[in-house]
C-alpha positions as CSV (number, residue, x, y, z in Angstrom):
1,M,62.6,89.2,88.5
2,V,65.5,86.8,88.2
3,S,68.1,87.4,90.9
4,C,71.5,88.3,89.8
5,D,74.9,87.9,91.6
6,V,76.4,91.2,90.8
7,N,79.8,89.9,91.8
8,E,79.7,87.6,88.8
9,L,79.4,90.6,86.5
10,A,82.9,91.8,87.4
11,T,86.0,90.6,85.5
12,P,87.6,87.5,87.0
13,W,90.7,89.4,88.0
14,V,88.7,92.1,89.8
15,R,86.6,89.6,91.7
16,T,89.6,88.2,93.4
17,L,91.4,91.6,93.9
18,Q,92.0,92.6,97.5
19,P,91.7,96.3,98.1
20,Y,94.6,98.3,99.5
21,Q,94.6,98.5,103.3
22,P,95.8,101.9,104.6
23,G,97.4,102.3,107.9
24,K,95.2,102.7,111.0
25,S,94.3,106.4,111.6
26,I,94.9,108.3,114.8
27,E,91.1,109.0,115.0
28,A,90.2,105.3,114.6
29,L,92.6,104.2,117.4
30,Q,91.3,107.0,119.7
31,R,87.7,105.8,119.1
32,E,88.6,102.2,119.7
33,S,90.9,102.6,122.7
34,G,89.8,105.8,124.4
35,L,93.5,106.9,124.4
36,S,94.1,110.6,123.8
37,R,97.9,110.6,123.3
38,V,98.3,108.7,120.1
39,V,101.2,108.9,117.6
40,K,101.1,107.5,114.1
41,L,104.3,106.2,112.6
42,A,102.6,104.0,110.0
43,S,102.2,105.8,106.6
44,N,105.6,107.4,105.9
45,E,104.2,110.9,106.2
46,N,106.3,114.0,106.8
47,P,106.0,114.7,110.6
48,L,106.9,118.3,110.1
49,G,103.8,118.8,107.9
50,P,103.6,120.9,104.7
51,S,105.4,124.2,103.9
52,P,103.7,127.2,105.5
53,L,103.8,128.8,102.0
54,A,101.8,125.8,100.7
55,L,99.2,126.4,103.4
56,E,98.9,130.0,102.3
57,A,98.5,128.9,98.7
58,V,95.7,126.6,99.7
59,R,93.9,129.3,101.6
60,A,94.2,131.7,98.6
61,Q,92.4,129.1,96.5
62,L,89.4,128.6,98.8
63,P,87.3,131.4,97.4
64,V,87.4,129.9,93.9
65,I,86.9,126.2,94.6
66,S,83.6,126.4,92.8
67,R,85.6,126.4,89.6
68,Y,87.3,123.4,88.0
69,P,91.0,123.3,88.3
70,D,93.4,123.7,85.3
71,G,92.9,120.3,83.7
72,N,96.5,120.3,82.3
73,G,98.1,121.5,85.5
74,T,100.1,123.9,83.4
75,A,101.7,126.0,86.1
76,L,102.8,123.0,88.2
77,K,104.2,121.2,85.1
78,E,106.1,124.2,84.0
79,A,107.6,124.6,87.6
80,L,108.6,120.9,87.6
81,A,110.2,121.2,84.1
82,K,112.2,124.2,85.2
83,K,113.3,122.7,88.5
84,L,114.2,119.3,87.0
85,G,115.5,120.5,83.7
86,I,113.2,118.3,81.6
87,D,110.7,118.6,78.8
88,V,107.4,119.9,80.1
89,D,105.6,117.7,77.5
90,G,107.0,114.6,79.3
91,I,105.2,115.3,82.6
92,T,102.0,113.6,83.6
93,L,100.2,114.7,86.8
94,G,98.3,112.2,89.0
95,N,96.1,112.1,92.0
96,G,99.1,110.9,94.0
97,S,101.8,108.8,92.3
98,N,99.6,105.7,92.8
99,D,97.2,107.2,90.3
100,V,100.1,107.5,87.8
101,L,101.1,103.9,88.4
102,E,97.6,102.8,87.5
103,L,97.5,105.0,84.4
104,I,100.7,103.5,83.1
105,T,99.4,99.9,83.6
106,R,96.0,100.7,82.1
107,A,97.6,102.4,79.0
108,F,100.2,99.7,78.2
109,V,99.3,96.4,79.7
110,T,96.7,93.8,78.7
111,P,95.8,90.3,79.9
112,A,98.2,89.0,77.3
113,H,101.2,90.6,79.1
114,Q,103.4,89.9,82.1
115,V,104.5,92.5,84.6
116,I,107.7,92.0,86.6
117,F,108.3,93.3,90.1
118,S,110.3,92.2,93.1
119,E,109.2,90.3,96.2
120,H,108.7,92.7,99.1
121,A,108.1,95.6,96.7
122,F,105.3,98.2,96.9
123,A,101.8,96.7,97.3
124,V,100.3,98.8,94.5
125,Y,102.4,97.0,91.8
126,P,100.5,93.6,92.1
127,M,97.2,95.4,92.5
128,V,97.4,97.4,89.3
129,T,98.7,94.3,87.5
130,Q,95.8,92.2,88.6
131,A,93.3,95.0,87.9
132,V,94.0,94.7,84.2
133,G,94.2,90.9,84.1
134,A,97.9,90.7,83.4
135,E,100.2,88.0,84.8
136,A,102.4,89.1,87.8
137,V,105.9,87.7,87.7
138,V,107.4,88.2,91.2
139,T,111.2,87.8,91.4
140,P,113.0,86.8,94.6
141,A,114.4,89.6,96.7
142,R,118.1,89.9,97.6
143,A,118.7,91.2,101.1
144,L,115.1,92.5,101.1
145,G,115.9,94.6,98.0
146,H,115.7,94.2,94.2
147,D,117.8,91.5,92.6
148,L,118.3,92.9,89.1
149,A,119.8,89.7,87.8
150,A,116.7,87.8,88.8
151,M,114.5,90.4,87.2
152,E,116.5,90.2,84.0
153,A,116.2,86.4,84.0
154,A,112.5,86.7,84.3
155,L,112.0,88.6,81.1
156,S,110.0,86.9,78.4
157,D,108.4,87.8,75.1
158,R,105.2,88.5,77.1
159,T,106.9,91.1,79.4
160,R,105.5,94.6,78.9
161,L,106.3,96.4,82.2
162,V,108.9,96.2,85.0
163,F,108.3,98.1,88.3
164,I,111.3,99.1,90.4
165,A,111.0,101.1,93.6
166,N,114.2,103.0,94.4
167,P,114.3,103.3,97.4
168,N,112.0,100.4,98.0
169,N,109.0,100.5,100.2
170,P,108.6,98.9,102.8
171,T,112.3,97.9,103.2
172,G,114.2,101.1,102.5
173,T,116.8,99.4,100.3
174,W,118.2,101.1,97.2
175,L,120.0,100.4,94.0
176,Q,123.3,101.8,92.8
177,G,123.1,104.1,89.7
178,S,125.5,102.1,87.6
179,A,123.7,98.8,88.1
180,L,120.3,100.3,87.5
181,K,121.4,102.2,84.4
182,A,122.9,99.1,82.9
183,F,119.7,97.1,83.6
184,I,117.5,99.8,82.0
185,E,119.7,100.1,78.9
186,A,119.8,96.3,78.4
187,L,116.0,96.0,78.4
188,P,114.3,95.4,75.1
189,R,112.7,98.6,73.8
190,E,109.3,97.1,73.9
191,V,109.5,96.6,77.6
192,L,108.6,99.7,79.7
193,I,110.3,100.2,83.0
194,V,108.9,102.3,85.9
195,V,111.4,103.6,88.5
196,D,109.3,104.7,91.5
197,E,111.2,107.4,93.3
198,A,108.6,108.4,95.9
199,Y,111.3,108.6,98.6
200,C,114.2,110.1,96.5
201,D,114.2,113.4,98.3
202,Y,115.4,111.7,101.5
203,V,118.3,109.9,100.0
204,D,121.8,111.3,100.7
205,V,124.2,108.5,99.7
206,V,126.9,108.3,97.1
207,G,125.8,106.4,94.0
208,Y,122.1,106.9,94.3
209,P,120.6,107.7,90.9
210,R,117.8,110.2,90.2
211,C,116.7,108.9,86.9
212,A,115.0,111.9,85.4
213,S,118.1,112.7,83.3
214,W,118.0,109.2,81.8
215,V,114.5,109.6,80.2
216,E,115.7,111.4,77.1
217,R,118.0,108.5,76.1
218,N,115.6,105.8,77.2
219,P,112.1,106.3,75.8
220,N,110.8,103.2,77.6
221,L,111.7,104.6,81.0
222,I,109.1,106.3,83.2
223,V,110.1,107.9,86.5
224,T,107.3,108.5,89.1
225,R,107.5,110.8,92.1
226,T,105.2,112.3,94.7
227,F,104.5,115.3,96.9
228,S,103.1,113.1,99.6
229,K,106.4,112.3,101.4
230,A,109.1,114.9,101.9
231,Y,106.8,117.7,100.7
232,G,104.2,116.9,103.3
233,L,101.1,117.0,101.0
234,A,99.8,113.4,101.4
235,G,96.3,114.6,102.1
236,L,96.1,116.6,98.9
237,R,97.2,113.7,96.6
238,V,99.5,114.9,93.9
239,G,102.2,113.0,92.1
240,Y,103.7,112.9,88.7
241,A,105.5,110.9,86.0
242,L,108.5,111.9,84.0
243,S,108.7,110.2,80.6
244,H,109.2,110.6,76.8
245,P,106.6,113.0,75.5
246,V,105.0,110.3,73.4
247,V,104.5,108.2,76.6
248,A,103.1,111.2,78.4
249,E,100.6,111.9,75.6
250,L,99.4,108.3,75.8
251,L,99.0,108.5,79.5
252,N,97.0,111.7,79.2
253,R,94.5,109.8,76.9
254,V,93.5,107.6,79.9
255,R,93.9,110.2,82.6
256,Q,90.7,111.4,84.0
257,P,89.9,115.1,83.5
258,F,90.8,117.3,86.5
259,N,92.4,114.4,88.3
260,V,94.5,116.8,90.4
261,N,92.4,119.4,92.3
262,S,93.1,123.1,92.5
263,L,94.2,123.1,96.1
264,A,96.8,120.4,95.4
265,L,98.0,122.1,92.3
266,A,98.5,125.4,94.1
267,A,100.1,123.8,97.2
268,A,102.5,121.6,95.2
269,Q,103.7,124.5,93.0
270,V,104.6,126.6,96.0
271,A,106.0,123.7,98.0
272,L,108.4,122.8,95.1
273,D,110.2,126.1,95.6
274,D,110.3,126.2,99.4
275,E,113.7,124.7,99.6
276,A,114.2,125.8,103.3
277,H,111.2,123.7,104.3
278,I,112.5,120.7,102.4
279,R,116.0,121.0,104.0
280,Q,114.3,121.2,107.4
281,S,112.2,118.1,106.6
282,I,115.3,116.2,105.5
283,A,117.3,117.2,108.5
284,L,114.5,116.2,110.9
285,N,114.3,112.8,109.1
286,R,118.1,112.4,109.4
287,A,118.1,113.1,113.1
288,G,115.0,110.9,113.7
289,M,116.6,108.0,111.8
290,V,119.6,108.1,114.1
291,Q,117.3,108.2,117.1
292,L,115.4,105.2,115.9
293,T,118.3,103.1,114.8
294,E,120.2,103.7,118.0
295,G,117.1,103.0,120.1
296,I,116.3,99.8,118.2
297,G,119.9,98.8,118.5
298,R,119.8,99.2,122.3
299,L,116.8,96.8,122.3
300,D,119.0,94.2,120.4
301,L,116.7,94.2,117.4
302,D,117.6,93.9,113.8
303,Y,116.5,96.3,111.1
304,T,117.2,96.8,107.4
305,P,119.4,99.9,106.7
306,S,117.1,102.5,105.1
307,V,117.7,105.6,103.0
308,A,114.1,106.6,103.1
309,N,112.0,107.9,106.0
310,F,111.1,104.6,107.6
311,L,112.7,101.5,109.1
312,C,111.7,97.8,108.6
313,V,112.4,96.1,112.0
314,D,112.9,92.4,112.2
315,F,111.5,90.7,115.4
316,K,112.5,87.2,114.4
317,R,109.0,86.0,115.3
318,P,105.5,86.9,114.1
319,A,105.1,90.7,114.6
320,S,101.4,90.9,114.6
321,P,101.1,90.6,118.5
322,I,103.7,93.3,118.9
323,Y,101.8,95.6,116.5
324,E,98.6,95.0,118.5
325,A,100.4,95.6,121.8
326,L,101.8,98.9,120.5
327,L,98.3,100.0,119.6
328,R,97.3,99.5,123.3
329,H,100.2,101.9,124.2
330,G,98.9,104.5,121.7
331,V,101.5,103.9,119.0
332,I,100.5,103.1,115.4
333,V,103.1,101.4,113.2
334,R,102.6,99.3,110.0
335,P,102.4,95.5,109.8
336,V,104.0,94.3,106.6
337,D,102.9,90.7,106.5
338,N,101.1,91.4,103.2
339,Y,104.6,92.0,101.8
340,G,105.7,88.5,102.9
341,L,107.4,90.0,106.0
342,E,105.4,88.5,108.8
343,N,108.2,89.0,111.3
344,H,108.7,92.7,110.6
345,L,107.0,96.0,111.3
346,R,107.6,99.2,109.3
347,V,108.1,102.3,111.4
348,T,108.0,105.8,110.0
349,V,110.5,108.4,111.3
350,G,108.6,110.9,113.3
351,Q,109.4,113.9,115.4
352,G,111.7,113.4,118.3
353,H,109.0,113.0,120.9
354,E,107.1,110.6,118.7
355,N,110.1,108.4,118.1
356,A,110.7,108.5,121.9
357,Q,107.1,107.4,122.6
358,F,107.5,104.5,120.2
359,L,110.8,103.3,121.6
360,A,109.4,103.5,125.2
361,A,106.3,101.6,124.2
362,L,108.3,99.0,122.4
363,K,110.5,98.5,125.3
364,R,107.5,97.9,127.5
365,V,105.9,95.6,125.0
366,L,109.0,93.5,124.8
367,G,109.1,93.2,128.6
368,L,112.4,95.0,128.9
369,T,111.2,97.5,131.5
370,Q,109.0,97.4,134.6
């Protein structure tokens, strides 16, 4: 038998693709270190957890998990359409919003195309671009956020897709509605734009746009959202896209059957209507953000002002040793050197005692306490 290098059978762009690296888990650090008191402020999860009503909905589904879920997610899509005031036929469900980002790229982008996104933007954008063999066009950031003028200047006759995260992960920056709307409306109709609003539920600033209402007038606009952040359902993986119905119909052609499981569908539908839990989650985030920014300020460190549920902290020197030292103190944060931010760490807003543990550990790591 002639030996075969299976690696050579993959497409050239997949052979060089680096897989997504998730944040270290609590369990992994406990195994490695022997520490019992570990806090994880690395993955922008809701520290309050899911709605109690969502947990009840999950328990109610357990006796019937031998059955396939509703492949169309009809009840959840109808609930979303009612809450957001949009056409139910313009909703595409995904196994998390990352799934939807991949569906969009696979449905519309080929190796002949270019995809534009910003420096320091979400790591999945370059991954899905490379996975289909398209050319990534990375525009320079402005104050660690999107520079719309640079993105407009990068447009070419090969551009098929533009990704914009608003707010941006990992920096927490955001775009004003007037500027973003003008950018979208000036795009050629043959260029699709994805506005990733994964963190929109946390934003409470004047001028921030929620773009769902713009979809009807802009058929090349797709808005993506998730239940993984403010709704506290990261482990169930459910997200969605809002688009023109024709776009949604095309996405559903490449969407895998039953890509959202029955537990996730039930939990998301109930969580959507538990407004008291969402208000509590947002209030907790707001208080925690004040706690973190004031504490980091007392340590004389810089950070990027954020409207999401995390902070990007600038140490003015390589941050990897600080990350490793924090692990030894039982605190998991997120290195962001893969985003071109070698001097920064991203810190998720946690509960009060978790934020306090991080700040105390950071003070010790920086040698500011005995």
